[in-house]
N, CA, C and O of each residue as an XYZ file, in Angstrom:
932
protein
N     -11.716     -1.427      0.306
C     -11.610     -2.829      0.684
C     -10.515     -2.985      1.721
O      -9.431     -2.421      1.578
N     -10.797     -3.743      2.755
C      -9.798     -4.054      3.774
C      -9.228     -5.425      3.464
O      -9.981     -6.374      3.244
N      -7.915     -5.541      3.443
C      -7.286     -6.815      3.106
C      -7.608     -7.865      4.147
O      -7.344     -7.669      5.333
N      -8.175     -8.976      3.712
C      -8.427    -10.095      4.608
C      -7.125    -10.840      4.831
O      -6.289    -10.920      3.930
N      -6.947    -11.388      6.034
C      -5.681    -12.056      6.336
C      -5.440    -13.258      5.427
O      -4.291    -13.602      5.152
N      -6.504    -13.896      4.962
C      -6.321    -15.031      4.064
C      -5.804    -14.572      2.701
O      -5.270    -15.374      1.935
N      -5.964    -13.275      2.398
C      -5.508    -12.732      1.128
C      -4.465    -11.641      1.359
O      -4.237    -10.792      0.497
N      -3.839    -11.674      2.528
C      -3.028    -10.532      2.932
C      -1.681    -10.470      2.230
O      -1.046     -9.415      2.234
N      -1.218    -11.571      1.623
C       0.075    -11.538      0.945
C      -0.155    -11.127     -0.503
O       0.007    -11.930     -1.422
N      -0.526     -9.892     -0.692
C      -0.905     -9.406     -2.016
C       0.297     -9.312     -2.944
O       0.139     -9.426     -4.159
N       1.499     -9.104     -2.400
C       2.674     -9.038     -3.279
C       2.966    -10.392     -3.911
O       3.665    -10.473     -4.921
N       2.442    -11.432     -3.329
C       2.585    -12.775     -3.888
C       1.431    -13.088     -4.837
O       1.645    -13.647     -5.912
N       0.210    -12.729     -4.441
C      -0.975    -13.098     -5.203
C      -1.247    -12.145     -6.368
O      -1.758    -12.563     -7.407
N      -0.908    -10.877     -6.196
C      -1.188     -9.887     -7.239
C      -0.027     -8.904     -7.321
O      -0.169     -7.744     -6.935
N       1.112     -9.353     -7.817
C       2.335     -8.542     -7.770
C       2.291     -7.270     -8.605
O       3.110     -6.376     -8.395
N       1.353     -7.165     -9.551
C       1.294     -5.981    -10.404
C       0.328     -4.920     -9.885
O       0.153     -3.882    -10.522
N      -0.292     -5.166     -8.753
C      -1.262     -4.215     -8.214
C      -0.571     -2.981     -7.647
O       0.604     -3.050     -7.288
N      -1.278     -1.844     -7.559
C      -0.701     -0.644     -6.941
C      -0.258     -0.879     -5.503
O       0.736     -0.309     -5.054
N      -0.994     -1.716     -4.787
C      -0.627     -1.997     -3.399
C       0.704     -2.736     -3.343
O       1.560     -2.422     -2.515
N       0.875     -3.713     -4.218
C       2.141     -4.448     -4.253
C       3.298     -3.526     -4.586
O       4.378     -3.635     -4.007
N       3.068     -2.618     -5.522
C       4.115     -1.660     -5.873
C       4.461     -0.777     -4.677
O       5.623     -0.421     -4.478
N       3.459     -0.428     -3.889
C       3.715      0.403     -2.714
C       4.564     -0.336     -1.688
O       5.435      0.260     -1.055
N       4.313     -1.634     -1.522
C       5.167     -2.416     -0.616
C       6.607     -2.431     -1.122
O       7.552     -2.379     -0.335
N       6.766     -2.502     -2.440
C       8.119     -2.487     -2.990
C       8.798     -1.134     -2.779
O      10.015     -1.062     -2.611
N       8.002     -0.064     -2.790
C       8.558      1.260     -2.486
C       9.063      1.289     -1.049
O      10.156      1.787     -0.778
N       8.267      0.757     -0.133
C       8.689      0.687      1.268
C       9.951     -0.154      1.403
O      10.879      0.215      2.122
N       9.979     -1.281      0.711
C      11.170     -2.138      0.724
C      12.397     -1.375      0.235
O      13.468     -1.452      0.839
N      12.236     -0.644     -0.854
C      13.360      0.107     -1.413
C      13.844      1.185     -0.458
O      15.048      1.401     -0.319
N      12.913      1.860      0.199
C      13.312      2.888      1.161
C      14.129      2.301      2.303
O      15.104      2.905      2.749
N      13.734      1.130      2.773
C      14.501      0.490      3.843
C      15.854      0.013      3.329
O      16.844      0.038      4.060
N      15.896     -0.419      2.075
C      17.181     -0.815      1.493
C      18.134      0.375      1.430
O      19.320      0.240      1.729
N      17.620      1.530      1.043
C      18.458      2.732      0.997
C      18.926      3.125      2.390
O      20.045      3.607      2.567
N      18.060      2.917      3.379
C      18.457      3.222      4.758
C      19.549      2.279      5.230
O      20.255      2.572      6.195
N      19.691      1.138      4.545
C      20.630      0.102      4.968
C      21.829     -0.032      4.041
O      22.516     -1.053      4.073
N      22.094      0.970      3.220
C      23.148      0.844      2.213
C      24.516      0.543      2.810
O      25.327     -0.141      2.187
N      24.777      1.045      4.008
C      26.090      0.797      4.615
C      26.131     -0.517      5.377
O      27.145     -0.857      5.985
N      25.011     -1.265      5.344
C      24.973     -2.567      5.999
C      24.777     -2.520      7.494
O      24.822     -3.553      8.161
N      24.556     -1.317      8.035
C      24.422     -1.192      9.478
C      23.004     -1.487      9.968
O      22.817     -1.851     11.129
N      22.008     -1.334      9.097
C      20.616     -1.560      9.487
C      20.123     -2.873      8.880
O      19.961     -2.975      7.664
N      19.891     -3.853      9.706
C      19.439     -5.166      9.242
C      18.170     -5.624      9.937
O      17.387     -6.392      9.378
N      17.971     -5.149     11.157
C      16.886     -5.653     11.998
C      15.878     -4.537     12.250
O      16.208     -3.513     12.848
N      14.638     -4.745     11.786
C      13.616     -3.707     11.855
C      12.404     -4.185     12.652
O      11.982     -5.336     12.540
N      11.859     -3.283     13.453
C      10.673     -3.560     14.262
C       9.486     -2.802     13.686
O       9.589     -1.614     13.379
N       8.359     -3.490     13.540
C       7.132     -2.861     13.062
C       6.101     -2.861     14.180
O       5.790     -3.904     14.756
N       5.578     -1.683     14.476
C       4.590     -1.557     15.532
C       3.563     -0.514     15.118
O       3.638      0.038     14.020
N       2.603     -0.245     15.997
C       1.560      0.745     15.745
C       1.172      1.346     17.083
O       1.622      0.883     18.131
N       0.346      2.368     17.053
C      -0.081      2.953     18.319
C      -1.130      2.087     18.999
O      -1.141      1.973     20.225
N      -2.012      1.476     18.213
C      -3.074      0.635     18.755
C      -3.271     -0.614     17.922
O      -2.558     -0.825     16.941
N      -4.240     -1.451     18.303
C      -4.474     -2.712     17.587
C      -5.196     -2.500     16.256
O      -5.810     -1.460     16.019
N      -5.104     -3.508     15.403
C      -5.853     -3.556     14.141
C      -5.544     -2.392     13.203
O      -6.428     -1.896     12.505
N      -4.288     -1.961     13.192
C      -3.898     -0.855     12.327
C      -3.069     -1.311     11.125
O      -2.562     -0.478     10.374
N      -2.926     -2.624     10.937
C      -2.319     -3.127      9.712
C      -0.846     -3.468      9.775
O      -0.224     -3.676      8.733
N      -0.268     -3.532     10.964
C       1.179     -3.779     11.042
C       1.542     -5.195     10.597
O       2.558     -5.389      9.930
N       0.726     -6.182     10.956
C       1.059     -7.564     10.592
C       0.961     -7.782      9.085
O       1.803     -8.458      8.493
N      -0.068     -7.209      8.469
C      -0.191     -7.281      7.016
C       0.974     -6.570      6.340
O       1.522     -7.055      5.350
N       1.344     -5.418      6.885
C       2.448     -4.644      6.317
C       3.759     -5.407      6.378
O       4.455     -5.527      5.369
N       4.101     -5.924      7.548
C       5.393     -6.596      7.699
C       5.422     -7.905      6.915
O       6.477     -8.294      6.413
N       4.291     -8.589      6.799
C       4.242     -9.836      6.033
C       4.518     -9.581      4.557
O       5.333    -10.267      3.941
N       3.837     -8.595      3.998
C       4.041     -8.272      2.583
C       5.429     -7.725      2.318
O       6.034     -8.028      1.290
N       5.934     -6.923      3.238
C       7.283     -6.384      3.076
C       8.312     -7.504      3.071
O       9.251     -7.484      2.274
N       8.142     -8.479      3.954
C       9.082     -9.594      4.024
C       9.087    -10.386      2.721
O      10.149    -10.760      2.223
N       7.907    -10.641      2.172
C       7.833    -11.356      0.897
C       8.467    -10.520     -0.211
O       9.206    -11.047     -1.043
N       8.181     -9.221     -0.224
C       8.760     -8.341     -1.248
C      10.278     -8.321     -1.164
O      10.955     -8.311     -2.192
N      10.815     -8.316      0.042
C      12.272     -8.329      0.210
C      12.859     -9.656     -0.249
O      13.907     -9.688     -0.894
N      12.182    -10.750      0.084
C      12.667    -12.069     -0.321
C      12.648    -12.222     -1.838
O      13.476    -12.941     -2.398
N      11.717    -11.557     -2.501
C      11.627    -11.647     -3.959
C      12.828    -11.025     -4.661
O      13.054    -11.284     -5.843
N      13.595    -10.214     -3.953
C      14.806     -9.623     -4.541
C      16.005    -10.553     -4.413
O      17.072    -10.276     -4.961
N      15.831    -11.659     -3.689
C      16.932    -12.584     -3.463
C      17.548    -12.471     -2.091
O      18.422    -13.263     -1.736
N      17.105    -11.495     -1.306
C      17.621    -11.349      0.055
C      17.112    -12.484      0.933
O      15.997    -12.974      0.752
N      17.936    -12.891      1.875
C      17.538    -13.902      2.843
C      16.890    -13.188      4.025
O      17.538    -12.403      4.719
N      15.608    -13.468      4.247
C      14.801    -12.685      5.182
C      14.235    -13.575      6.282
O      13.733    -14.668      6.023
N      14.328    -13.084      7.515
C      13.699    -13.753      8.653
C      12.601    -12.856      9.193
O      12.831    -11.689      9.512
N      11.410    -13.413      9.291
C      10.255    -12.725      9.853
C      10.015    -13.299     11.244
O       9.840    -14.507     11.400
N      10.005    -12.434     12.253
C       9.808    -12.875     13.634
C       8.483    -12.336     14.149
O       8.229    -11.133     14.083
N       7.641    -13.222     14.661
C       6.413    -12.774     15.315
C       6.742    -12.472     16.765
O       6.861    -13.376     17.592
N       6.888    -11.175     17.063
C       7.217    -10.752     18.415
C       6.012    -10.344     19.226
O       6.157     -9.805     20.323
N       4.814    -10.593     18.702
C       3.600    -10.286     19.452
C       3.211    -11.517     20.256
O       2.420    -12.345     19.806
N       3.778    -11.623     21.447
C       3.582    -12.813     22.271
C       2.228    -12.828     22.960
O       1.922    -13.768     23.693
N       1.420    -11.813     22.742
C       0.097    -11.752     23.355
C      -1.004    -12.084     22.351
O      -2.013    -12.692     22.711
N      -0.814    -11.691     21.107
C      -1.819    -11.934     20.071
C      -1.129    -12.273     18.753
O      -1.141    -11.467     17.823
N      -0.529    -13.458     18.668
C       0.243    -13.832     17.474
C      -0.630    -13.941     16.230
O      -1.787    -14.358     16.295
N      -0.052    -13.559     15.102
C      -0.801    -13.505     13.849
C      -0.090    -14.194     12.692
O      -0.737    -14.819     11.851
N       1.224    -14.086     12.642
C       1.943    -14.463     11.427
C       1.828    -15.938     11.078
O       1.868    -16.288      9.899
N       1.685    -16.811     12.066
C       1.540    -18.237     11.738
C       0.240    -18.487     10.987
O       0.155    -19.414     10.182
N      -0.789    -17.652     11.249
C      -2.043    -17.783     10.509
C      -1.919    -17.189      9.114
O      -2.437    -17.749      8.148
N      -1.239    -16.066      9.010
C      -1.042    -15.445      7.697
C      -0.346    -16.412      6.745
O      -0.729    -16.536      5.582
N       0.685    -17.097      7.253
C       1.480    -17.994      6.409
C       1.096    -19.462      6.571
O       1.733    -20.344      5.995
N       0.046    -19.720      7.362
C      -0.492    -21.070      7.540
C       0.584    -22.049      8.004
O       0.821    -23.091      7.392
N       1.226    -21.669      9.113
C       2.294    -22.480      9.693
C       1.924    -22.927     11.104
O       1.007    -22.385     11.720
N       2.637    -23.901     11.594
C       2.451    -24.356     12.970
C       2.994    -23.317     13.949
O       4.015    -22.678     13.697
N       2.297    -23.164     15.062
C       2.768    -22.271     16.122
C       3.022    -23.050     17.412
O       3.054    -22.472     18.498
N       3.199    -24.353     17.286
C       3.392    -25.191     18.474
C       4.702    -24.857     19.176
O       4.786    -24.892     20.403
N       5.722    -24.532     18.388
C       7.013    -24.115     18.930
C       7.429    -22.829     18.233
O       7.029    -22.564     17.100
N       8.240    -22.034     18.928
C       8.663    -20.789     18.307
C       9.566    -19.965     19.195
O      10.412    -20.499     19.912
N       9.379    -18.655     19.140
C      10.244    -17.722     19.859
C      10.286    -18.005     21.355
O      11.359    -18.014     21.959
N       9.130    -18.232     21.945
C       9.124    -18.476     23.392
C       9.856    -19.764     23.746
O      10.469    -19.861     24.810
N       9.795    -20.751     22.861
C      10.514    -22.008     23.103
C      12.015    -21.767     23.168
O      12.723    -22.400     23.951
N      12.494    -20.838     22.331
C      13.919    -20.494     22.331
C      14.274    -19.701     23.581
O      15.300    -19.954     24.213
N      13.428    -18.745     23.935
C      13.742    -17.850     25.046
C      13.725    -18.542     26.403
O      14.378    -18.086     27.341
N      12.980    -19.643     26.511
C      12.991    -20.390     27.779
C      13.978    -21.551     27.739
O      14.087    -22.308     28.704
N      14.700    -21.695     26.626
C      15.758    -22.690     26.551
C      15.332    -24.086     26.168
O      16.111    -25.027     26.322
N      14.115    -24.252     25.672
C      13.639    -25.593     25.311
C      14.042    -26.014     23.899
O      14.170    -27.204     23.614
N      14.240    -25.036     23.021
C      14.597    -25.317     21.631
C      15.672    -24.329     21.190
O      15.876    -23.290     21.818
N      16.352    -24.670     20.103
C      17.262    -23.710     19.480
C      16.520    -22.998     18.354
O      15.481    -23.469     17.891
N      17.051    -21.876     17.921
C      16.418    -21.142     16.824
C      16.326    -22.005     15.572
O      15.310    -21.995     14.877
N      17.381    -22.742     15.290
C      17.403    -23.583     14.088
C      16.298    -24.634     14.107
O      15.822    -25.058     13.054
N      15.893    -25.051     15.296
C      14.874    -26.096     15.418
C      13.461    -25.572     15.219
O      12.556    -26.355     14.930
N      13.247    -24.276     15.365
C      11.877    -23.757     15.313
C      11.629    -22.772     14.167
O      10.476    -22.460     13.869
N      12.684    -22.281     13.523
C      12.497    -21.396     12.371
C      11.990    -22.218     11.190
O      12.537    -23.278     10.887
N      10.947    -21.731     10.526
C      10.312    -22.463      9.430
C      10.543    -21.754      8.099
O      10.439    -20.531      8.005
N      10.855    -22.536      7.078
C      10.993    -21.973      5.738
C       9.613    -21.828      5.115
O       8.788    -22.737      5.212
N       9.356    -20.688      4.475
C       8.066    -20.424      3.855
C       8.119    -20.740      2.365
O       9.090    -21.331      1.894
N       7.090    -20.355      1.621
C       7.005    -20.723      0.207
C       8.162    -20.165     -0.610
O       8.681    -20.833     -1.504
N       8.564    -18.925     -0.295
C       9.736    -18.361     -0.957
C      10.984    -19.045     -0.415
O      11.109    -19.247      0.793
N      11.896    -19.398     -1.295
C      13.052    -20.206     -0.891
C      13.916    -19.526      0.158
O      14.569    -20.207      0.949
N      13.935    -18.203      0.181
C      14.812    -17.482      1.099
C      14.041    -16.654      2.125
O      14.556    -15.663      2.643
N      12.808    -17.061      2.415
C      11.992    -16.399      3.434
C      11.690    -17.384      4.549
O      11.248    -18.506      4.304
N      11.936    -16.949      5.779
C      11.802    -17.817      6.939
C      10.971    -17.126      8.018
O      10.958    -15.900      8.122
N      10.277    -17.940      8.821
C       9.420    -17.417      9.884
C       9.782    -18.040     11.217
O       9.937    -19.255     11.331
N       9.915    -17.189     12.221
C      10.018    -17.630     13.608
C       8.720    -17.215     14.285
O       8.574    -16.054     14.669
N       7.762    -18.147     14.441
C       6.493    -17.800     15.079
C       6.671    -17.596     16.580
O       7.766    -17.783     17.111
N       5.612    -17.219     17.250
C       5.741    -16.943     18.687
C       5.971    -18.197     19.508
O       6.719    -18.175     20.485
N       5.328    -19.295     19.114
C       5.298    -20.446     20.007
C       4.239    -20.223     21.072
O       3.431    -19.303     20.948
N       4.222    -21.047     22.122
C       3.206    -20.918     23.175
C       3.208    -19.526     23.797
O       4.266    -18.945     24.039
N       2.021    -19.001     24.053
C       1.903    -17.676     24.665
C       2.320    -17.752     26.130
O       1.775    -18.563     26.879
N       3.273    -16.924     26.554
C       3.788    -16.989     27.926
C       3.016    -16.057     28.863
O       2.280    -15.186     28.400
N       3.178    -16.234     30.164
C       2.524    -15.321     31.117
C       3.271    -14.004     31.275
O       2.728    -13.051     31.834
N       4.506    -13.936     30.792
C       5.354    -12.763     31.022
C       6.047    -12.291     29.748
O       7.275    -12.318     29.678
N       5.287    -11.856     28.737
C       5.898    -11.509     27.445
C       6.999    -10.462     27.527
O       8.082    -10.669     26.980
N       6.746     -9.350     28.195
C       7.740     -8.271     28.229
C       9.037     -8.726     28.875
O      10.124     -8.368     28.422
N       8.919     -9.515     29.931
C      10.115    -10.002     30.618
C      10.933    -10.914     29.712
O      12.160    -10.827     29.687
N      10.256    -11.789     28.967
C      10.969    -12.686     28.053
C      11.676    -11.906     26.945
O      12.818    -12.205     26.597
N      10.995    -10.916     26.400
C      11.571    -10.144     25.298
C      12.760     -9.300     25.742
O      13.588     -8.906     24.921
N      12.842     -9.027     27.026
C      13.947     -8.227     27.541
C      15.111     -9.032     28.071
O      16.051     -8.471     28.634
N      15.060    -10.358     27.897
C      16.109    -11.210     28.449
C      17.383    -11.182     27.615
O      17.395    -10.742     26.465
N      18.448    -11.666     28.233
C      19.725    -11.785     27.528
C      19.605    -12.779     26.375
O      20.285    -12.637     25.359
N      18.743    -13.785     26.530
C      18.561    -14.769     25.450
C      17.991    -14.105     24.195
O      18.355    -14.474     23.079
N      17.107    -13.134     24.375
C      16.564    -12.425     23.216
C      17.664    -11.639     22.528
O      17.747    -11.626     21.300
N      18.495    -10.993     23.299
C      19.625    -10.249     22.734
C      20.553    -11.181     21.970
O      21.012    -10.846     20.878
N      20.829    -12.346     22.538
C      21.711    -13.317     21.889
C      21.086    -13.873     20.614
O      21.778    -14.094     19.620
N      19.771    -14.098     20.648
C      19.080    -14.606     19.464
C      19.193    -13.622     18.302
O      19.511    -14.016     17.180
N      18.936    -12.352     18.569
C      19.025    -11.353     17.504
C      20.446    -11.212     16.995
O      20.663    -10.997     15.802
N      21.405    -11.331     17.881
C      22.805    -11.286     17.464
C      23.127    -12.460     16.544
O      23.864    -12.309     15.570
N      22.577    -13.615     16.855
C      22.809    -14.811     16.042
C      22.195    -14.673     14.651
O      22.861    -14.934     13.649
N      20.920    -14.261     14.587
C      20.254    -14.221     13.284
C      20.783    -13.087     12.403
O      20.665    -13.151     11.180
N      21.357    -12.066     13.005
C      22.000    -11.018     12.210
C      23.125    -11.590     11.345
O      23.396    -11.095     10.251
N      23.768    -12.630     11.849
C      24.873    -13.245     11.109
C      24.379    -14.157      9.989
O      25.137    -14.496      9.080
N      23.109    -14.551     10.057
C      22.596    -15.564      9.140
C      21.635    -15.021      8.084
O      21.391    -15.678      7.072
N      21.089    -13.826      8.316
C      20.072    -13.284      7.407
C      20.449    -11.879      6.949
O      21.152    -11.145      7.643
N      19.959    -11.526      5.753
C      20.187    -10.174      5.242
C      19.303     -9.159      5.953
O      19.732     -8.048      6.265
N      18.053     -9.563      6.204
C      17.115     -8.678      6.894
C      16.312     -9.473      7.910
O      15.974    -10.635      7.681
N      16.012     -8.838      9.029
C      15.137     -9.406     10.048
C      14.024     -8.409     10.294
O      14.282     -7.253     10.632
N      12.775     -8.854     10.124
C      11.608     -8.005     10.364
C      10.824     -8.583     11.540
O      10.488     -9.768     11.554
N      10.539     -7.738     12.519
C       9.833     -8.180     13.719
C       8.465     -7.515     13.800
O       8.355     -6.291     13.734
N       7.427     -8.328     13.945
C       6.067     -7.836     14.168
C       5.870     -7.724     15.677
O       5.879     -8.735     16.378
N       5.692     -6.506     16.179
C       5.600     -6.272     17.621
C       4.199     -5.812     18.006
O       3.447     -5.351     17.148
N       3.835     -5.930     19.279
C       2.538     -5.430     19.739
C       2.460     -3.906     19.625
O       3.484     -3.248     19.445
N       1.261     -3.346     19.728
C       1.113     -1.888     19.694
C       1.859     -1.209     20.841
O       1.949     -1.745     21.945
N       2.387     -0.028     20.560
C       3.190      0.698     21.542
C       2.383      1.104     22.767
O       2.862      0.980     23.894
N       1.162      1.587     22.556
C       0.399      2.145     23.663
C      -0.304      1.089     24.501
O      -0.753      1.378     25.610
N      -0.405     -0.127     23.988
C      -1.135     -1.167     24.707
C      -0.294     -1.819     25.796
O      -0.769     -2.029     26.911
N       0.953     -2.138     25.473
C       1.843     -2.845     26.402
C       3.265     -2.326     26.217
O       3.532     -1.536     25.311
N       4.169     -2.770     27.073
C       5.557     -2.284     27.009
C       6.433     -3.097     26.059
O       7.593     -2.743     25.844
N       5.907     -4.172     25.488
C       6.717     -5.093     24.695
C       7.462     -4.410     23.548
O       8.650     -4.656     23.342
N       6.759     -3.547     22.801
C       7.390     -2.888     21.654
C       8.532     -1.985     22.101
O       9.570     -1.917     21.443
N       8.340     -1.291     23.222
C       9.405     -0.433     23.740
C      10.613     -1.259     24.151
O      11.754     -0.861     23.917
N      10.360     -2.408     24.761
C      11.447     -3.304     25.159
C      12.210     -3.785     23.929
O      13.441     -3.746     23.904
N      11.486     -4.237     22.915
C      12.118     -4.749     21.701
C      12.821     -3.656     20.906
O      13.821     -3.916     20.238
N      12.304     -2.445     20.976
C      12.874     -1.361     20.164
C      14.324     -1.079     20.512
O      15.068     -0.537     19.695
N      14.726     -1.443     21.716
C      16.118     -1.231     22.118
C      17.042     -2.308     21.564
O      18.265     -2.187     21.645
N      16.454     -3.365     21.000
C      17.244     -4.484     20.478
C      17.434     -4.424     18.969
O      18.198     -5.216     18.418
N      16.756     -3.504     18.288
C      16.750     -3.502     16.823
C      17.475     -2.276     16.282
O      17.850     -1.372     17.028
N      17.664     -2.269     14.957
C      18.361     -1.154     14.315
C      17.435      0.006     13.997
O      17.872      1.155     13.939
N      16.161     -0.288     13.791
C      15.225      0.771     13.444
C      13.793      0.330     13.640
O      13.485     -0.861     13.604
N      12.912      1.309     13.849
C      11.495      1.056     14.101
C      10.659      1.757     13.034
O      10.920      2.908     12.685
N       9.643      1.046     12.518
C       8.665      1.617     11.605
C       7.324      1.632     12.327
O       6.870      0.604     12.828
N       6.699      2.789     12.377
C       5.399      2.942     13.031
C       4.315      2.900     11.960
O       4.273      3.760     11.081
N       3.439      1.902     12.033
C       2.372      1.738     11.052
C       1.154      2.543     11.502
O       0.704      2.426     12.641
N       0.633      3.354     10.597
C      -0.472      4.263     10.895
C      -1.605      3.995      9.914
O      -1.388      4.001      8.703
N      -2.819      3.759     10.426
C      -3.972      3.487      9.578
C      -4.722      4.782      9.280
O      -5.193      5.458     10.194
N      -4.830      5.118      8.012
C      -5.535      6.326      7.608
C      -6.997      6.263      8.042
O      -7.682      5.267      7.810
N      -7.468      7.341      8.678
C      -8.851      7.401      9.116
C      -9.140      6.640     10.384
O     -10.284      6.612     10.839
N      -8.125      6.019     10.968
C      -8.323      5.228     12.181
C      -7.401      5.683     13.307
O      -7.847      5.899     14.434
N      -6.124      5.826     13.000
C      -5.163      6.241     14.017
C      -5.369      7.713     14.357
O      -5.355      8.572     13.475
N      -5.558      7.994     15.639
C      -5.732      9.378     16.069
C      -4.375     10.069     16.180
O      -3.383      9.468     16.591
N      -4.360     11.329     15.807
C      -3.124     12.109     15.855
C      -2.501     12.082     17.256
O      -1.287     11.935     17.398
N      -3.340     12.224     18.284
C      -2.841     12.230     19.656
C      -2.161     10.908     19.992
O      -1.111     10.889     20.635
N      -2.768      9.793     19.550
C      -2.187      8.473     19.808
C      -0.868      8.313     19.066
O       0.080      7.733     19.594
N      -0.809      8.824     17.848
C       0.417      8.735     17.055
C       1.560      9.486     17.733
O       2.683      8.987     17.810
N       1.266     10.677     18.216
C       2.297     11.477     18.877
C       2.746     10.814     20.171
O       3.934     10.806     20.491
N       1.786     10.255     20.921
C       2.149      9.569     22.165
C       2.999      8.336     21.874
O       3.945      8.051     22.609
N       2.674      7.601     20.809
C       3.480      6.435     20.436
C       4.895      6.862     20.083
O       5.865      6.236     20.510
N       5.011      7.929     19.304
C       6.339      8.448     18.964
C       7.115      8.836     20.216
O       8.300      8.529     20.342
N       6.442      9.509     21.136
C       7.116      9.979     22.350
C       7.569      8.817     23.230
O       8.647      8.864     23.823
N       6.748      7.781     23.310
C       7.145      6.612     24.118
C       8.377      5.934     23.531
O       9.266      5.504     24.266
N       8.424      5.844     22.224
C       9.602      5.258     21.587
C      10.828      6.139     21.800
O      11.935      5.641     22.006
N      10.621      7.437     21.748
C      11.739      8.362     21.955
C      12.296      8.242     23.368
O      13.501      8.381     23.578
N      11.420      7.985     24.334
C      11.873      7.906     25.730
C      12.788      6.716     25.979
O      13.563      6.718     26.936
N      12.705      5.700     25.125
C      13.609      4.548     25.279
C      14.720      4.588     24.225
O      15.417      3.600     23.996
N      14.863      5.751     23.594
C      15.922      5.967     22.595
C      15.809      5.043     21.388
O      16.818      4.636     20.812
N      14.583      4.715     21.011
C      14.376      3.904     19.811
C      14.743      4.717     18.573
O      14.547      5.932     18.531
N      15.275      4.033     17.570
C      15.614      4.681     16.308
C      14.397      4.623     15.388
O      14.265      3.709     14.574
N      13.518      5.600     15.526
C      12.297      5.634     14.719
C      12.638      6.121     13.317
O      12.917      7.301     13.108
N      12.613      5.201     12.364
C      13.002      5.522     10.990
C      11.914      6.259     10.239
O      12.199      7.090      9.377
N      10.662      5.956     10.565
C       9.593      6.609      9.841
C       8.245      5.991     10.099
O       8.073      5.160     10.991
N       7.286      6.419      9.291
C       5.889      6.016      9.420
C       5.437      5.379      8.113
O       5.733      5.895      7.035
N       4.726      4.266      8.200
C       4.089      3.666      7.027
C       2.598      3.926      7.134
O       1.937      3.408      8.034
N       2.067      4.724      6.223
C       0.646      5.060      6.216
C      -0.103      4.012      5.406
O       0.205      3.795      4.234
N      -1.072      3.370      6.016
C      -1.807      2.300      5.342
C      -3.280      2.662      5.238
O      -3.783      3.512      5.973
N      -3.966      1.994      4.304
C      -5.401      2.162      4.093
C      -5.772      3.582      3.677
O      -6.860      4.062      3.996
N      -4.886      4.239      2.979
C      -5.175      5.584      2.479
C      -5.819      5.467      1.110
O      -5.175      5.002      0.170
N      -7.070      5.874      0.973
C      -7.774      5.753     -0.301
C      -7.299      6.814     -1.275
O      -7.139      7.986     -0.934
N      -7.078      6.355     -2.515
C      -6.658      7.266     -3.569
C      -7.850      7.585     -4.468
O      -8.975      7.177     -4.180
N      -7.606      8.310     -5.549
C      -8.683      8.695     -6.444
C      -9.122      7.505     -7.287
O      -8.637      6.389     -7.100
N     -10.026      7.746     -8.200
C     -10.630      6.659     -8.969
C      -9.637      5.923     -9.848
O      -9.928      4.821    -10.313
N      -8.479      6.505    -10.083
C      -7.479      5.830    -10.911
C      -6.977      4.575    -10.226
O      -6.579      3.619    -10.891
N      -6.992      4.571     -8.905
C      -6.489      3.429     -8.159
C      -7.605      2.701     -7.429
O      -7.692      1.475     -7.502
N      -8.462      3.438     -6.724
C      -9.524      2.823     -5.946
C      -8.986      1.680     -5.093
O      -9.526      0.574     -5.106
N      -7.964      1.947     -4.386
C      -7.322      0.894     -3.611
C      -6.594      1.510     -2.447
O      -6.589      2.727     -2.261
N      -5.976      0.645     -1.664
C      -5.142      1.118     -0.582
C      -3.723      1.256     -1.097
O      -3.307      0.540     -2.008
N      -3.001      2.161     -0.518
C      -1.626      2.389     -0.932
C      -0.792      2.644      0.295
O      -1.317      2.942      1.368
N       0.471      2.531      0.139
C       1.362      2.703      1.270
C       2.440      3.717      0.930
O       2.991      3.721     -0.171
N       2.722      4.559      1.881
C       3.793      5.525      1.726
C       4.788      5.336      2.846
O       4.480      4.762      3.891
N       5.962      5.820      2.613
C       6.987      5.822      3.657
C       7.400      7.263      3.884
O       7.771      7.967      2.945
N       7.337      7.692      5.113
C       7.675      9.061      5.458
C       8.848      9.080      6.413
O       9.059      8.131      7.168
N       9.604     10.148      6.382
C      10.622     10.351      7.405
C       9.941     10.813      8.672
O       8.781     11.226      8.643
N      10.650     10.748      9.783
C      10.065     11.147     11.057
C       9.831     12.648     11.119
O       9.195     13.138     12.051
N      10.334     13.374     10.145
C      10.072     14.810     10.091
C       8.814     15.119      9.285
O       8.528     16.282      9.000
N       8.065     14.085      8.917
C       6.875     14.289      8.091
C       5.834     15.120      8.837
O       5.899     15.295     10.054
N       4.875     15.623      8.066
C       3.883     16.533      8.633
C       3.042     15.890      9.723
O       2.475     16.592     10.560
N       2.951     14.554      9.726
C       2.156     13.883     10.751
C       2.643     14.208     12.149
O       1.869     14.144     13.104
N       3.903     14.552     12.283
C       4.457     14.824     13.596
C       4.585     16.318     13.874
O       5.070     16.704     14.938
N       4.168     17.146     12.957
C       4.366     18.584     13.139
C       3.177     19.213     13.843
O       3.168     20.421     14.082
């Protein structure tokens, strides 16, 4: 079964499922990576489209908020925004409104159902996404929200499709590459890793999604691997 976006927040709707537990494992791994408090801002991307990054980051954000952490979810895909639909929020104003100076972050960040989970949607789609994401205003925005939130998760476009993810990767503490089992080609995965390496991105690891298990689970599960995992060997 492929998770439908209307049912994509499985950690909220079915918290006892194996999939929900897997999201919590991913959350815990990132928490361990952040024990010294140096890693707060994470970017989620993939090699190509439709590989599950938006579903992954949405569920992870909810799972993190369920621990009591104050979490900001940013939709950084200024070409094909998704998160406002996942969480059924307005996208009339958002990240682009802040980056062009029309609104402040406080005016466009929306509180979600969880008391300590917040969303900054994309806002209007701009003609120059990569240029906006690379501006000094974007750097200042991330610096500001680091002071206000425990964790910041950014949903970014695919690495191989456009330069946006590479641009954003230089602004964050770590990058998670989402890989769809049976869909992502090994060659594409390696090229995505190499492109991130060329901009000195801190690639923390890979989240493998849509991996079918045996009959005991009959579901999708998620793993977290280090960058030294066999996928890169």
